[in-house]
C-alpha positions in Angstrom: 85.3 185.7 267.9 87.0 184.3 270.9 87.2 186.0 274.3 90.9 186.6 274.0 90.4 188.1 270.5 87.8 190.5 271.9 90.2 191.5 274.8 93.0 192.2 272.2 90.6 194.3 270.2 89.6 196.3 273.3 93.2 196.8 274.2 94.0 198.0 270.7 91.2 200.5 270.9 92.5 201.9 274.2 95.9 202.5 272.7 94.5 204.5 269.7 95.4 208.2 269.8 92.7 210.7 270.7 90.6 211.2 267.6 90.4 215.0 268.2 93.4 216.0 270.4 93.1 219.1 272.5 89.3 218.8 272.7 87.1 216.6 274.9 84.3 214.4 273.7 81.6 216.8 274.9 83.1 219.8 273.3 83.6 217.9 270.1 79.9 216.9 270.0 78.9 220.6 270.7 81.1 221.8 267.9 79.6 219.4 265.4 76.2 220.5 266.5 77.1 224.1 266.0 78.3 223.4 262.5 75.0 221.7 261.7 73.1 224.5 263.4 74.3 227.1 260.9 72.1 225.4 258.4 69.1 224.9 260.7 69.2 228.5 261.8 69.1 229.7 258.2 65.9 227.7 257.5 63.9 227.9 260.7 64.9 231.3 261.9 63.2 233.2 259.1 59.9 231.3 258.9 58.0 233.8 261.1 59.2 236.5 258.8 57.9 235.1 255.6 54.7 237.1 255.7 56.6 240.3 256.4 59.1 239.6 253.7 56.3 239.0 251.3 54.7 242.3 252.0 58.0 244.2 251.9 59.1 242.7 248.6 55.6 242.5 247.0 55.4 238.7 246.7 52.0 237.8 245.5 51.0 234.5 247.2 52.0 232.4 250.1 53.0 229.5 247.9 55.4 231.9 246.0 57.0 232.8 249.3 58.1 229.1 249.6 60.8 229.8 247.1 62.7 231.7 249.9 63.2 228.3 251.6 63.6 226.2 248.5 66.2 228.5 246.8 68.4 228.2 249.9 68.0 224.4 249.9 68.9 224.1 246.2 72.2 226.1 246.7 72.9 224.1 249.8 72.4 220.8 247.9 74.2 221.4 244.7 77.4 222.8 246.2 77.9 219.9 248.5 79.4 218.0 245.6 82.4 220.4 245.4 83.0 220.5 249.2 83.6 216.8 249.5 86.2 216.6 246.7 88.0 219.7 248.1 87.9 218.4 251.7 89.4 215.1 250.6 92.3 216.9 248.9 93.0 220.0 251.1 91.8 218.8 254.5 88.7 219.4 256.5 89.5 222.6 258.4 90.5 225.0 255.6 87.5 224.0 253.5 85.1 224.3 256.4 86.4 227.8 257.3 86.0 228.9 253.7 82.4 227.7 253.5 81.5 229.5 256.8 83.0 232.7 255.5 80.9 232.6 252.4 77.9 232.0 254.5 78.6 235.1 256.5 79.1 237.2 253.4 75.8 236.2 251.7 73.8 236.4 255.0 74.7 240.1 255.0 73.9 240.4 251.3 70.4 238.9 252.0 69.9 241.5 254.7 70.5 244.2 252.1 68.1 242.8 249.5 65.7 245.3 247.9 63.9 242.9 245.6 62.6 239.3 245.7 65.0 238.3 242.9 68.0 239.7 244.9 66.9 237.9 248.0 66.6 234.6 246.1 70.1 235.0 244.7 71.5 235.7 248.2 69.6 232.7 249.6 71.1 230.4 246.9 74.6 231.7 247.7 74.0 231.5 251.4 73.1 227.9 250.9 76.3 227.4 248.9 78.3 228.6 252.0 76.5 226.6 254.6 76.8 223.4 252.6 80.4 223.2 253.7 79.4 223.0 257.3 77.1 220.1 256.6 79.6 218.1 254.5 82.5 218.7 256.9 80.5 218.0 260.0 79.7 214.5 258.8 83.2 214.0 257.4 84.9 215.1 260.6 82.7 212.7 262.7 83.4 209.8 260.2 87.2 210.6 260.4 87.0 210.0 264.2 84.4 207.3 264.6 82.4 204.6 262.8 79.6 202.2 263.4 77.4 202.5 266.4 79.8 204.9 268.0 79.4 207.2 265.1 75.6 206.9 265.4 75.9 207.9 269.0 78.0 211.0 268.3 75.5 212.0 265.6 72.6 211.5 268.0 74.2 213.6 270.7 75.1 216.3 268.1 71.4 216.3 267.0 70.3 217.0 270.6 72.3 220.2 270.7 71.6 220.9 267.0 67.9 220.6 267.5 67.9 223.3 270.1 68.1 225.7 267.1 64.7 224.8 265.6 63.3 225.1 269.1 64.6 228.7 269.5 65.1 229.8 265.9 61.5 230.9 265.2 61.3 232.7 268.5 64.7 234.3 267.6 63.1 235.6 264.4 60.0 236.8 266.1 61.9 238.6 268.8 64.1 240.4 266.3 61.0 241.6 264.4 59.6 243.1 267.6 62.5 245.6 267.6 63.8 245.6 264.0 62.7 244.8 260.5 63.2 241.4 258.9 66.7 242.1 257.4 68.2 241.9 260.9 67.3 238.2 261.1 69.9 237.6 258.4 72.4 239.8 260.2 71.9 237.4 263.2 72.6 234.4 261.0 75.9 235.9 260.0 77.0 236.8 263.5 76.3 233.2 264.7 78.5 231.9 261.9 81.3 234.2 262.9 81.2 232.7 266.4 81.5 229.2 264.9 84.4 230.3 262.7 86.4 231.5 265.7 85.7 228.3 267.6 86.7 226.0 264.7 89.8 228.1 264.0 91.0 227.8 267.6 90.0 224.3 268.7 89.4 222.0 265.8 92.5 220.0 264.6 92.8 218.6 261.1 91.0 215.2 261.2 91.8 213.9 257.7 94.5 211.3 257.9 97.4 212.0 255.6 97.0 208.6 253.9 93.4 209.4 253.0 94.1 212.6 251.0 92.9 212.2 247.5 94.4 214.2 244.6 91.8 216.2 242.5 91.5 214.5 239.1 88.5 213.8 236.8 89.2 210.1 236.9 89.6 210.1 240.7 86.3 212.0 241.1 84.4 209.7 238.8 85.9 206.7 240.6 84.9 208.0 244.0 81.4 208.9 242.9 81.0 205.5 241.3 82.0 203.8 244.6 79.5 205.9 246.6 76.6 205.3 244.1 77.2 201.6 243.7 77.6 200.6 247.3 74.2 199.1 248.1 74.0 200.1 251.7 75.3 203.6 251.2 73.1 204.6 248.2 70.1 202.6 249.5 69.9 204.4 252.9 70.7 207.7 251.2 67.6 207.3 249.0 65.5 206.2 251.9 66.6 209.3 253.9 65.9 211.5 250.8 62.3 210.3 250.6 61.6 210.8 254.3 63.2 214.3 254.2 60.7 215.2 251.5 58.0 215.1 254.2 60.1 217.3 256.6 60.8 219.9 253.9 57.1 219.8 252.9 56.3 220.8 256.5 58.9 223.5 256.6 57.7 225.0 253.3 54.0 225.1 254.4 54.4 225.5 258.2 53.8 229.2 258.2 50.6 228.9 256.0 49.3 225.9 258.1 49.6 227.8 261.4 48.5 231.2 260.1 45.9 230.3 257.4 44.5 226.9 258.5 44.5 227.1 262.3 44.8 230.9 262.7 47.2 230.3 265.5 50.0 232.8 264.8 50.8 233.2 268.5 51.2 229.5 269.0 53.4 229.0 265.9 56.7 229.2 267.7 55.5 227.2 270.7 54.2 224.2 268.7 57.2 224.4 266.4 59.4 224.1 269.5 57.4 221.2 270.7 57.9 219.3 267.5 61.6 220.0 267.5 61.8 218.8 271.1 60.3 215.5 270.1 63.1 215.0 267.6 65.6 216.0 270.3 64.1 213.4 272.6 64.5 210.8 269.9 68.1 211.7 269.4 68.7 211.4 273.2 66.9 208.0 273.2 69.0 206.9 270.2 72.2 207.9 271.8 71.4 205.8 274.9 70.2 202.7 273.0 72.0 202.5 269.7 75.2 200.9 271.0 73.1 198.3 272.8 70.5 197.4 270.1 72.1 198.6 266.9 71.2 201.0 264.1 69.0 198.7 262.1 66.7 197.5 264.9 66.0 201.0 266.2 65.6 202.7 262.8 63.4 200.0 261.2 61.1 199.9 264.2 60.9 203.7 264.2 60.1 203.8 260.5 57.2 201.4 261.0 55.9 203.8 263.8 56.4 206.8 261.5 54.3 205.3 258.7 51.6 204.1 261.1 51.2 207.5 262.7 51.4 209.4 259.4 48.8 207.1 257.7 46.3 207.5 260.6 46.9 211.3 260.6 46.1 211.5 256.9 42.9 209.5 257.4 41.8 211.8 260.2 42.6 214.9 258.1 40.8 213.5 255.1 37.8 212.7 257.2 37.5 216.3 258.4 38.6 215.6 262.0 41.7 217.8 261.9 42.3 220.6 264.5 45.3 222.2 266.0 45.0 219.9 269.1 45.0 216.9 266.8 47.7 218.1 264.5 50.3 218.9 267.1 50.3 215.5 269.0 50.4 213.6 265.7 53.3 215.6 264.5 55.2 215.3 267.8 55.0 211.5 267.8 55.7 211.3 264.1 58.9 213.4 264.3 60.0 211.4 267.4 60.1 208.4 265.1 61.7 210.5 262.3 64.5 211.5 264.7 65.3 207.8 265.4 65.2 207.0 261.7 67.5 209.8 260.2 70.2 209.6 262.9 70.7 205.9 262.1 70.1 206.0 258.3 72.8 208.7 258.0 75.3 206.7 260.0 74.6 203.5 258.1 74.9 205.3 254.7 78.4 206.6 255.7 79.7 203.6 257.5 81.0 201.6 254.5 82.9 204.6 253.1 85.2 205.8 255.8 88.2 205.9 253.5 86.5 208.6 251.4 84.2 210.3 253.9 84.4 213.7 252.3 83.3 212.7 248.9 80.7 210.3 250.3 79.3 212.9 252.5 79.0 215.4 249.7 77.4 213.0 247.3 74.9 211.8 249.9 74.2 215.4 251.0 73.6 216.4 247.4 71.1 213.6 246.9 69.2 214.0 250.2 69.1 217.8 250.0 68.1 218.3 246.4 65.8 215.3 246.3 64.2 216.2 249.7 63.9 219.9 248.8 62.1 219.1 245.5 59.8 216.6 247.1 59.0 219.1 249.9 58.5 221.9 247.4 56.0 219.6 245.5 54.1 219.0 248.7 54.2 222.7 249.6 52.9 223.8 246.2 49.8 221.6 246.7 48.8 223.6 249.8 45.1 224.3 249.4 44.1 225.8 252.7 43.9 222.4 254.5 46.5 220.0 255.9 45.4 217.2 253.7 48.3 217.6 251.1 50.8 217.7 253.9 49.5 214.6 255.8 49.2 212.6 252.5 52.8 213.6 251.7 54.1 212.4 255.1 52.3 209.0 254.7 53.2 208.5 251.0 56.9 209.4 251.3 57.1 207.3 254.5 55.8 204.2 252.7 58.2 205.0 249.8 61.1 205.1 252.3 60.0 201.7 253.8 60.0 200.1 250.3 63.5 201.3 249.6 64.7 199.9 252.9 63.1 196.5 252.1 65.0 196.4 248.8 68.3 197.5 250.5 68.0 194.8 253.2 66.6 192.2 250.8 63.5 191.9 252.8 65.3 191.1 256.1 64.6 193.9 258.6 65.5 194.4 262.3 68.8 192.4 262.0 72.1 193.6 263.6 74.9 194.8 261.4 77.6 192.4 260.4 80.2 194.4 262.3 78.2 194.3 265.5 77.5 190.6 265.1 81.2 189.8 264.7 82.3 191.9 267.6 84.4 194.2 265.3 85.8 197.5 266.3 83.7 200.5 265.6 86.2 203.3 265.9 88.0 205.0 263.1 91.7 205.7 263.0 
């Protein structure tokens, strides 16, 4: 591209209307983070309460308690398919608000649960409500940005979003000092009410009128086919699914690892926060570097680092050298790499499908959530009183993700994207 062509492209970008009128860039990032935090809070905030819930509802084993996490993830994953189609037809804002209202309703129902079965039903339906915030958060970002700029927005959102895993376990523990575990779910609902008010007042409709898609069986099948047959989109979606399996495996068994393996109940929230901080640091690093180096270079290098760390950690655990002071640093570095990987994999998976971001986000969310939750549940169910199953899961799924990326990129890693190489614009409409 010639210098004059680049200048014309830059001038055209400066003349584009604001992608989210009435709201500055920083507030936009914070709002996207708040949408995603609804989901993170529902998972991490109740982890310290699992033992108390088990005793209250007469749940026999620690592995059986993992269903409280997995039930939520299954409802969260399956319902994403519907949200994308509805959002592409009726717009982002009304569908987002509907999902958040459902989340509030079923959070309060979970608080009223008198049996394990009732709690599981409430958790599935709570996941159904929160799925809207996940699909619509990604769709709104893709409506406004693309390419490296989109990756930067997602990274900055993750920094704010990851404050929730840092404080959520402490939030749950603090509530349990003064009130029984049902009040944790009341807190989830009240947080979502705040997000509803914010979105209602400040978020404009971001779906372009020309991109609205009528609801029809043929249209849905066509859209799903386009998502599932785009090599970059489906490839990075599968790679992210495999890596998320390790994360969900950790979430499922974290309470057992800290309570039963290391007998470090008092350090649970502190070390959990340290691990979340490492992901936040990765997101900040990515936001600063991605527009300079590109999504592929950063994510591929981080994936190699993740696999190396996870493999060494698995060997240490298998050799009997594991302790809390070994476990925590390994996980901190590993999740730093994980943060660099998932921010960019998500942006790359969405980038080719901006004209149908709602459906694309829902299909990708369905695959990553259901696949990751099932892989994580499989890891969690192998908990045997040691961290060996968890560390082997990290290493194995990391290698699996690397193999998927090799296939997607046809063996050529660390190369810049075509858009970046040609100097193309990376903003949406």
